[in-house]
N, C-alpha and C positions, 0 to 999 in steps of 0.2 A: 743209506740215509734213513730209510723207513725202519730198519732194525734198531738204529740208535733211538729214534723217536719212540718205538715200542718199549724199549728198556727204560728210558727216561720217564715215560708216562706211567709205567708200572710202579716205578720208584716213587713218583710224585703222588700217585693214588694212595700208596701205603702211608706216605707222610701225612697227607690231608686227613686220612681216616683217623690217624693217631693224635691229631692236634688237640692239646688240652688234657689228654689222658693223664691220670695220676698227678694232676696239678702242674704238668709241664716238666721239661728236662732242663737242667742247668748244670754248668761246670762246677766242680767243688771250689770252695772259697777258703783261702788261707785265714783271713780275718775271722770269719764266722766259726770255722773249725777250731781255731785257737781260743776264741772266746768261750765256746761250749766246753772245750777241754779244760780251760782255766776256771770257769765259773760253775759249771754244772755237768761234770763228766758222769757217764754211767758208772755204776759201782764195779762193774766187771773189768778186770785188767785185760781180758781178752778183747775188750772194746777200746780201752784207752791206748794201748800200745800201737795198734794199727794207725790210730790218729796221730800219735807222736811220730811214728816212722814216716807217715805220709807228709807231715809238716816238714820234717827234716829233708825229705826228698825234694821238696819244692824250693829249697834255698838256692839262690843263684850263685854263680861263681864269684861275684863281687861281694858276697856276704849278705845281701838283702833278699827280700821276698818281693814278688810282683814283677810285672813286665818292664824290662829296662827301657822300652821305647817311650814310657811316660814316667819320668822320675818322680813327679809329685804324687803319683798314685801309690808309691811304694812305702811311704813312711808308716801308714796305718797297719797294713798287714805285717810289716817287719816288727813294729813295736808289739803287736798282738802276739806274734810268734815267739818273740823273746820272752814276754811275760808268761806265756804258757809253758815253754820248753825249759825255763830256768828251774822248774820243779821236777824235771825229768832228764837231768843232764848227768846221769851216772856214768855214761860212756864218755871216754876222752874225746871222741870225734864230735859228739854233740856239744861238749864244753868248748872245743876249739871253734866250732861253727858259730856259737853264740858270741865269742870274742870277735869274730869277723863281722857279725851282724852289728855289734856295738861300734866297730870302726866304720862300718858302712853308714850308720846314722850320723856319725861325726862328719863324714865326707859330704853328706847330703845337705848340711846346714846352709851351704851357699845358695841352694835353690830357693830357700825360704826367705832370704834377704832381698829377693826381687819382688816387684809388684805381683799380686796374685792374678792368675789368668782366669778366663771364664770357664775353662774346661777342668775345674776341680772335680774330683769324684764326689758322689752324693754324700752330703752331710760331713764333708771333710772338716769344715770349720767347727763342727761339734766333736767329731770323733778323735781328731789328732790331739786337741787340748785335753780331752778326756783320757786318752791313752797316756799322755805325759803325766797327768795327775795320778793315774793308777801306778805308773812307774815310781813317781815320787813317794806316794803313800806306802808302797811295798818296801821301799828302801829306807824309810824313816819311821817305821812302826817300832814298837818296843822290842819285839823279837825279830831280828833280821838275819838270824843264823841260816835261814833257808836260802838266802841270796848271797852267794860268794862275793867277796869284795871285788874281784876282777870283773864280775858280771853286773855290778851296779852301774847304771848308765850315767848319772850326773850330767844330764844334757842341759846346756844353757838354753833358757827360754827366749832370750832376746831376738834371735832370728825369726821366731814364730810370732812376734808381737802383732803383726797385721792380721794373721789368721786367728790368733786368740781374741783380738778385739772384735773381729767379725763373728766369732763364735759366741762371745758374750752378748752381742747385739741379737743374734739369732735366738739364744736362750731366753732373753727377755721377751722377745716376741712370742715364743712358744708359751711361756708362763702366763702371758696376758690372755691368750686365747683358750687356755685349758683344753688341750687336744682331746678328741674323742677316739674311740677304737676305730681302727681301719683308716686312719688318716696319715698323711705323709710324715708329720713330726714323730709319730709313734714308731715309725720305722727305725729311727735312731734313738729310741727310748733310753738305751743304756748310757747315752752320753749326757742326758739332762735330768734324769729322775732317779730316785732310789726307793720310793715307796711302792710296794707291790699292790697297786690298785687293780682289783679284779674287773672293774668296769672297762679297762683298756684291752681286755681279751676280745679278739674279733672272731668271726665265724670259722676261721681256720683252727682255732684253739690256741693260737700263739699270740704274740705281741707284735703288731705291725708287720706281719708276714716276714719277720726277720728272726732267724735262728739266734743271732747274737743278742738281740733285744729280749728274746724269750728266755735265753739262758740267764741273762742278767736279772730278769723279773723273777725267775725261779730262785736265784741266789738271794734276792731280797725277800722273797716269801719265806725262805728258810723253813720249809715244811710246816708252815702255820696250819694247825688243825682246822682252823676256820676256813681255810682255802683248799681243803683236801680235794674237792672235785675239780677246781680250777687248776691246781697243781697237776693232777692226773691228766687233764686235758692238754696242758702245756707240754708235759713229758711226752705224751702221744704225738703232739705236733712235731717235736724234735725227731722222734723216730720216723715219722712219715716224711719229713723234710729230707732226711738223710738218704731216702730212697730215690730222690730226684736227681742225684749225681751219678756219674759214671763209675764211682767207687762203691765198694760193698760194705765198708766199715760203718757201724752206726754212729760214730762220732764225727764223721766227715760230712760237712754241711755245705749247702749252696748259699749264695749271698742273699737270695730271696726265694720264698716259696709260700703258697702256690702262685703260679703265674699263668693260668690257663687262658685268660683273655689276651694278655700280651702275646703269648705264643700264637694264638689263633689269629688275632687281628694283624700282627706284623707278618706272619707267614703268608696269609692271604693277600696282604698288600704287596708282598714280593711278586706274587703272580700278576697283580695289576701292573707293576712296573715292567714286567716282561711281556705284557699284552696277551697273556694266555688264560685269563680268567674265564673266557667263553669257549675254551677248547672242548669239543664234544665228548672226548673220551674220559673226561674227569668229572662230568656233571653229576653223575649218580652219587659220588662221594663228596663233591664240592657243595651241592645245593643244601644238604642238611647242615653243614658247617656255617654257610652264609645265613640260613634261616635262624640258626641258633645265635649267631652274632647279632642279627637284627633284633631279636627279642631281648637281648642283653643290653642294647643301647638305650639308655634312659634319657630323659630331658636334661639331666646334669652331665651326660656323657658316659664314658665307660672307663674302668680302671684295669689294672693288670689281673684282677680277679673280681668276682661279684661281691666280695667282702671287703674290698679296698676302695678308697675314694676315687672318683673319676679323675683322669688327667688328660691334658691336651694332646699328648703324643698318641696314646692308644685310641683316643677319640678320633683324631685325624685319620689314623690308619683305618679304623672301622668305617668311618664316613666315606672314605675313598673307595673301599671295597664295596660297600652297599650301593653307592651311586653307580659304580662300574657294573654292578650286577643288575641294575635296573630297579632298585628299591627306591621308593620316595623317602627322602630324609629332610627333616627340618634343619636347615643350615644354622639356625640359632644355637643348636647344640654345640656346633664347632665354634661359632663366632664368639661365644662367651669366654673362650680362652684367649681371645685377642687382647693384648696389652700393647698398643701401638708403640713402636712399629713392628713388634714381634708377636708371635703366639707363645704361650707359656704352657708348661706341663702342669704346674701347681701355682695357684694364686699366691703371690707374696715371695716367690723364689727370687734369688738374688742375681743369678746369671742367666742370660738368654741362651737359646739353642737355635742355631741356624738350620739344623736338619729338621727340627720340629716345625719351624716356620715353613720350610720348603715342602714338607709333607702336607701341612694344612693348606698351603696355597695350591698344591697339586690337586687336593680334594675339591677345592672350590673351582678350579679350572675344569675338572671332570663334570661339575654341576652346571657349567656354563656361565659362571660368574666372571665378570671382568676383573682380572687379577693384576692389571698393569700397575696399580699403585704399589704393589709389593716388589716389583722387579728391581727398583733402584736399591732396595735394602740388600739384595744379593750382590749387586754390582759393587756397592760400597764395601761389602765384606770380603770381596775377592782379594786374595793375596797377590803379591807382585809376580809370583811365578805362574799365576793363572788358576791356582787351586783354591778350595775353601777348606778351612781346618779350624781347630780350636773348639770343637763341639763338646758339650758337657755330657753327652750320652754315649759317645763312641770316640776312641782314640785315633781311629784311622781317618786321615784326610780323604781317602778314597770313598768312604761311606758318605761323608758330608758332600763331597764334590758330586757324587752320583745323584744324590737327591736334589741338590740345587740345579743341576743340569736338566733333570726331568721337569722341575718347576719352570725353568727358563726356556725350554725347547721351542715354545710357540711365541717367544718374545722377539723383539727386533734387535736384541743385543747380540748380534752375530759375532762381533769381535771378541766379546767376553767369552763366548762359548768356544771360539777358536783358540783363545789363550788357554782355556781349560783343557782342550784336546792336546795342545802342545805340552802342557804339564804331564798329561798321561803318557805322551810320547817319550818325554825325557825320563820319566820314572819307570818305564816298562823294563823289566829285567831281561837279560840276554835270553833266558829260557822262554820268554813270552808272557810270563805272569806278572803280577804286581804284589807288593807287600812293603810295609813300612819298616820292617826289621832286616832289610838287606837280603831277604829271600822271599820267594813268592808264596802266598797263602791262598787257599781256595776261596774263602769268602771275600777277600779284598780283590782278587781277580774277577770274581763274579760282579762286584760293584762296578768295576771299570768296564767290563763287558756290557753290563746292562746300560750304563750311561752312554757308551758308544753306539749300542744298538738303537737306543731311543733317538740319538742324533742322526743316525743313518736313516731311520725311517722318516725323519723330518727333512731329509735331503741336505744335511749340513756336513757331511764327511766327503773328503776327496779320496782319491785312490790310495794314497799313502796311509790315510786314516783307516780306511777299510782293511788294508793289509795289517795294520796294528791290531784292529779288532779280531781279525782272523787268527793272528798269532795268540792272542789271549784266549780265544775260544779253543784253539788246539791244545793249549796248556790245560784247560779245564777237562777236555776229553781225555788227555793222556793220564791225568791224575784222578779221574773219576772212578769211584768204586761203588757199584750198585748196592743199595741198601746198607751202606756203611757210612755213618756220619763222622765227619772230622771235627776236631775241637781246636780252635785257635781263639784265644781270648783277646778281644779288642773292644767289647762293649764296656761302658763305664757305669758303675754303681758305687757301692762303698769301696769296691776295688774292681779291677778289670775282670770280666767274666765272659762266658760264651753260652748263649741260649741255642743249644744244638739244632733243634728243629727249625728255628728261624733262619739260622745260617744255611741249613740244608735247603730251605725253600728258596733262598737267594741263588744258591748254586744251581739248582735244577731249573729255576726260572731263567737264569742267564743262558744256560745251555739250550733250553728249549726255544727261547726267543730267537737265538741265532739259527738254530737248526730249522725251525719252521719258517723263518725268514728266507733262508736259502732255498727251501722247497717252493716258495712262492715266486722266486726269480726265474 
């Protein structure tokens, strides 16, 4: 057992030391890669074709792009991929793949005729109407020879009317507020603007920390000599952003970059959920990270980088970490994100997040605040099967359920927690792990194990529950590979993505929480 602890601690130490380096790590994005390829590709074909080939390789067997576990998240990357690849379909296989993509979009129309859920990807109400407009424009311009007749989409707009109306409302709000650089609306700049305003460039050199928005801004700038310096900075931003992914081609992009504070605050928060923030063997690498996080937390909160506006989610994670580490924190910093009965990431957002509220409530609990008034919010949001789902920042109900259970563990709602444990029991795979795609995944198993370990420490598990926890822990041990991060995309942004270091922090925290807990027994 001590050997396992030594290996896990060495792995965790290396992870903590690297948090935030080079702007953070992020999985490659179909949408952003397609947008950069379509709007502002590098001049070299040596760069273009690797991006083309990568996009083709990401197409699913049903013809669409994106994770099949969340159908509504797939329209934007699929439309973007079609628009980008239509210009590079010299190969018969690519042409046939685009025909399948067109059929996929037709089959998807039924999803959009239903009421819109809360867990729409970020900016979906802006991005999907924008992509539909782009498709229409390309297919009805004067010269349409570049778009073969069979690849013209001719998608009916009626099924999207609720989303389009929501997008029009959002655009009107954005235009009224005249967004500034480094604010949430600018992250989706490509969907609501066309004038290359240099004042919207933030400290990263890009637009809204978004490769897609930056490529669209560069397209609008059209090499304007008056914007020479800003264009050079934006081009450098795209080069640097491409280095954040696990791929090596310059045109393959993440969904957001840089994300150093998001990576830092959420990874350290994972250690808090595992109860290992005060473990002696990591303090020499941990304390500088926590001190750095402390100086970055301002009265308005903290964002996913120092050049982006503060948000409630990163602020809640940072506040929880600092309180757990013994730092004094003015709770007004977190409370400003409360919009009863929830906490919000950004003021004016249209859908609430139950996981964000759970993290904020957990932070307040760590600070000794009476959190009982929030408990009923979680109880009312619980599904009939005992789980919590439908979150706007993560597709996995295991993520949401984990964080709600941690917020509830000191509450009197024992029945609700037992029902959640029953849901975990029902959905545990025969191999011992958990995952929403009919196979076990590392990060989702880590969420379940962390939730169960927290309930075990609160004395809320019976022997069968502890056996379930042990099976999940064993699955993590069997599939653990020291110093090798896995990538499974279940986080939500413009599309589904994976922040590798954060997921690794949850994995290591879950394994260490159980291992160290066993040593105490």
